[in-house]
C-alpha positions in Angstrom: 121.7 -32.7 94.8 118.9 -34.2 96.5 118.4 -37.1 98.9 116.9 -39.5 96.3 119.9 -38.7 93.9 122.2 -39.6 96.4 120.5 -42.8 97.6 120.1 -43.7 93.8 123.8 -43.1 93.2 124.9 -45.1 96.2 123.2 -48.1 94.9 124.3 -47.9 91.5 128.0 -47.8 93.1 127.2 -50.6 95.1 126.0 -52.8 92.4 129.0 -51.9 90.0 131.2 -52.8 92.9 129.6 -56.1 93.4 129.8 -56.9 89.7 133.3 -56.2 89.6 134.2 -58.2 92.4 132.0 -61.3 91.0 133.9 -60.9 87.7 137.5 -61.0 89.4 136.6 -64.2 91.2 138.0 -67.4 90.0 136.0 -70.7 90.2 137.1 -74.2 89.3 135.1 -74.0 86.0 137.2 -71.0 84.9 140.4 -73.0 85.1 138.9 -75.8 83.0 139.5 -75.7 79.3 136.5 -74.6 77.2 135.8 -77.7 75.4 135.0 -79.2 79.2 132.4 -76.6 79.8 128.6 -77.2 79.4 125.9 -74.7 79.3 122.9 -75.1 81.5 120.9 -75.8 78.4 123.4 -78.6 77.5 123.3 -80.1 81.1 119.6 -80.0 81.8 118.6 -80.3 78.1 115.9 -83.0 78.6 114.6 -81.2 81.6 113.8 -78.3 79.4 112.2 -79.9 76.7 108.6 -80.5 76.4 107.6 -84.1 76.7 107.4 -86.0 73.3 103.6 -86.5 73.2 103.2 -82.8 73.8 105.3 -82.2 70.8 103.5 -84.8 68.7 100.1 -83.1 69.4 101.0 -79.6 68.9 102.3 -80.9 65.4 99.8 -83.1 64.4 96.8 -81.1 62.6 93.5 -82.8 61.9 91.6 -81.2 58.9 88.3 -81.4 60.7 86.9 -82.6 64.0 83.1 -82.9 64.4 80.7 -84.3 67.3 77.1 -84.3 68.0 75.3 -85.7 70.6 74.8 -88.6 71.8 78.7 -88.9 71.0 80.2 -89.3 74.5 84.0 -88.5 75.8 84.9 -92.0 74.9 83.8 -91.7 71.3 85.9 -88.3 71.1 88.9 -90.1 72.6 88.9 -92.8 70.3 88.6 -90.2 67.4 91.7 -88.6 69.0 93.5 -91.8 69.1 92.8 -92.6 65.4 93.3 -89.0 64.0 96.8 -89.0 65.9 97.8 -92.0 64.0 96.2 -91.0 60.5 97.9 -87.4 60.6 101.1 -87.9 62.2 104.1 -87.7 60.2 104.3 -90.2 57.2 108.2 -90.7 57.8 107.4 -92.3 61.2 107.1 -96.1 60.7 103.1 -97.1 61.4 103.6 -98.9 64.7 105.1 -95.7 66.2 102.4 -93.0 64.8 100.4 -91.6 67.1 99.8 -90.6 70.7 98.7 -92.8 73.5 95.3 -91.7 75.4 94.1 -93.1 78.8 90.8 -92.2 79.9 90.0 -92.8 83.4 85.9 -92.4 84.2 84.7 -92.3 87.8 81.7 -94.7 86.5 78.9 -94.0 89.0 75.6 -95.1 88.2 73.3 -92.4 87.1 69.9 -91.8 88.9 68.1 -93.0 85.9 70.1 -96.4 85.8 68.6 -97.4 89.3 65.5 -97.6 87.9 66.5 -100.0 84.8 66.1 -103.9 85.6 68.9 -104.7 83.2 71.9 -102.6 83.4 73.2 -103.5 79.8 69.8 -103.1 77.9 70.5 -98.9 77.4 73.3 -96.8 76.3 76.4 -96.2 78.7 76.0 -93.0 78.7 72.5 -93.2 80.0 73.6 -96.0 82.6 76.7 -94.5 83.8 77.3 -90.6 84.2 79.8 -90.5 81.2 80.1 -86.9 79.5 78.2 -86.3 76.3 80.0 -84.4 73.6 78.1 -81.1 72.7 77.7 -80.3 68.9 81.2 -78.9 67.8 83.0 -78.5 64.8 86.6 -77.5 64.1 88.9 -77.3 61.1 92.5 -77.4 60.9 93.2 -77.7 64.4 96.2 -79.2 66.2 95.4 -82.2 68.1 96.6 -80.3 71.2 93.9 -77.8 70.8 91.2 -80.3 69.9 92.0 -82.3 73.3 91.7 -78.7 75.0 88.4 -78.0 73.3 86.8 -81.5 74.2 88.1 -81.4 77.8 86.5 -78.1 78.1 83.2 -79.0 76.7 82.8 -82.2 79.0 84.3 -81.1 82.3 87.3 -83.3 81.9 91.0 -82.2 82.3 94.1 -84.0 81.2 97.8 -84.5 82.0 100.7 -85.1 79.5 102.8 -87.8 80.8 106.1 -89.0 79.3 104.6 -91.6 76.9 101.0 -90.8 77.3 98.2 -88.3 77.8 95.8 -89.2 80.7 92.2 -87.9 80.9 90.3 -87.6 83.8 87.1 -86.0 85.3 87.5 -82.6 86.8 86.8 -83.3 90.1 89.4 -86.2 90.1 91.7 -85.0 93.1 94.2 -87.9 92.5 95.8 -86.4 89.5 97.8 -83.0 89.0 96.2 -82.8 85.4 95.6 -79.5 83.4 92.0 -78.0 84.0 90.4 -75.6 82.0 89.5 -72.1 83.9 85.6 -71.6 83.2 85.2 -69.6 79.7 88.9 -68.9 79.1 90.4 -72.1 77.4 93.6 -71.4 79.6 94.7 -74.5 81.2 96.5 -74.4 84.6 98.6 -77.1 86.3 
């Protein structure tokens, strides 16, 4: 036997001994009847489940999503709100269908709007720096994937909260929303 084999065998013997000692120990849970014992999944099931809006967003499938300029992120979020109601489970009562979206924009006047005498004379996307949707089209896409595409295309990010989905600009530091990694489509907390 060489030195490596002896070390490996020693570690194996120690591991087996620790397992045997641990299995012979009695804990207060071992003395309780089987009906009182809860598994980790039962005990913390609510924490392990996905938030309800995320479950709905993955379940709702939109037959067609299509945007063309001059549509803005505001138009896209309005479309997602309506689509979430229209394509949600028909067994759910009308007043409980859909997903709530909150769009938070940092409305800063654009450089062009400073030259405009009447700030309400033009389009909002020209007066304020509101992201404009590029031309895009997708068929049979889940609401969740549609939101990811829209956020990636407009430089926004989102956070799924217990009762709603919050959409904010990518550079917003006040929220821990999901933000796309450039070109990857991967969303990271």
